[in-house]
C-alpha positions in Angstrom: -23.5 -74.2 1.2 -22.7 -74.8 4.7 -25.4 -72.0 6.1 -25.4 -72.7 10.0 -22.5 -74.2 9.9 -19.5 -73.0 12.7 -16.5 -73.7 10.3 -14.0 -71.6 13.3 -15.1 -73.6 15.9 -15.1 -76.9 14.0 -12.3 -79.6 15.1 -11.2 -82.1 12.8 -10.1 -84.8 15.2 -12.6 -84.6 17.1 -15.2 -84.9 14.7 -13.2 -88.1 13.5 -13.7 -89.4 16.8 -17.1 -89.2 18.0 -17.4 -91.1 14.2 -15.7 -93.5 15.7 -17.2 -93.6 19.0 -20.5 -93.7 17.1 -19.9 -96.2 14.4 -19.0 -98.6 17.4 -21.6 -98.0 19.2 -23.9 -99.1 16.4 -21.1 -101.8 15.7 -22.4 -103.3 19.9 -25.9 -102.5 19.2 -26.4 -104.6 15.5 -24.6 -107.7 18.0 -28.1 -107.8 20.4 -29.7 -107.6 16.4 -30.9 -111.1 15.2 -32.5 -111.4 11.7 -34.2 -114.7 10.4 -35.2 -115.9 7.3 -37.1 -119.4 6.7 -38.0 -121.4 3.3 -39.5 -124.4 2.3 -42.3 -123.5 4.9 -39.5 -123.4 8.1 -38.5 -126.1 6.4 -35.0 -124.2 6.7 -34.3 -121.5 9.1 -31.5 -119.4 9.5 -30.4 -116.7 11.8 -27.8 -114.2 11.6 -26.9 -111.1 14.1 -26.3 -107.7 13.0 -23.3 -107.8 12.3 -24.4 -111.1 9.4 -22.4 -113.6 11.8 -24.4 -116.8 11.0 -26.0 -118.2 15.1 -28.7 -120.4 14.4 -29.0 -122.9 11.3 -31.5 -125.3 11.7 -32.5 -127.7 9.4 -36.1 -130.2 9.1 -34.1 -134.0 9.1 -36.6 -134.6 5.9 -34.2 -132.7 3.6 -31.1 -134.8 4.7 -32.4 -137.1 2.2 -33.2 -134.9 -0.5 -29.5 -133.6 -1.5 -31.7 -131.4 -4.2 -33.8 -129.8 -2.3 -31.7 -129.3 1.1 -30.1 -126.8 -1.9 -32.6 -124.8 -3.7 -33.9 -124.1 0.0 -30.2 -123.3 1.5 -30.3 -121.5 -1.1 -33.5 -119.4 -0.4 -33.0 -118.5 2.8 -29.2 -117.4 2.8 -30.3 -115.1 -0.5 -33.0 -113.2 1.8 -30.7 -113.2 4.8 -28.5 -111.4 3.0 -30.6 -109.1 1.7 -32.2 -109.0 5.3 -28.5 -108.2 5.9 -27.7 -105.6 4.0 -31.2 -103.2 4.9 -29.5 -103.5 7.9 -26.1 -101.8 7.0 -27.7 -99.2 4.6 -30.1 -98.7 7.8 -27.0 -98.0 10.1 -24.9 -96.4 7.6 -27.9 -93.7 6.9 -28.0 -93.0 11.3 -24.5 -92.9 11.3 -24.3 -90.0 8.1 -27.6 -88.5 10.0 -25.5 -87.7 12.9 -22.3 -86.3 11.1 -25.0 -83.8 10.0 -25.3 -82.7 13.4 -21.8 -81.0 13.5 -20.6 -77.8 13.7 -23.5 -76.6 13.7 -24.2 -73.3 16.1 
């Protein structure tokens, strides 16, 4: 199960510090990523960064008179952008786990 891992040279404190550093680095990278979702042929558009913070929202003026349509399109757009954000977080976690697996290797 632990083939290839030298447990006597494994320093848990160093491993935790390296993992925290990698997580901070990834969070910084995520802040610069941008995800965008559109609904209604672009009548509603939401952009978020990799940390799931909304950075832009565009609403076509024609929707300001039609509350029901605006609500439907906003919900659709928000659901799409949430899915993108969740996928990004999964990728980030997998990358961190992959990097964590290299600690202690000979």
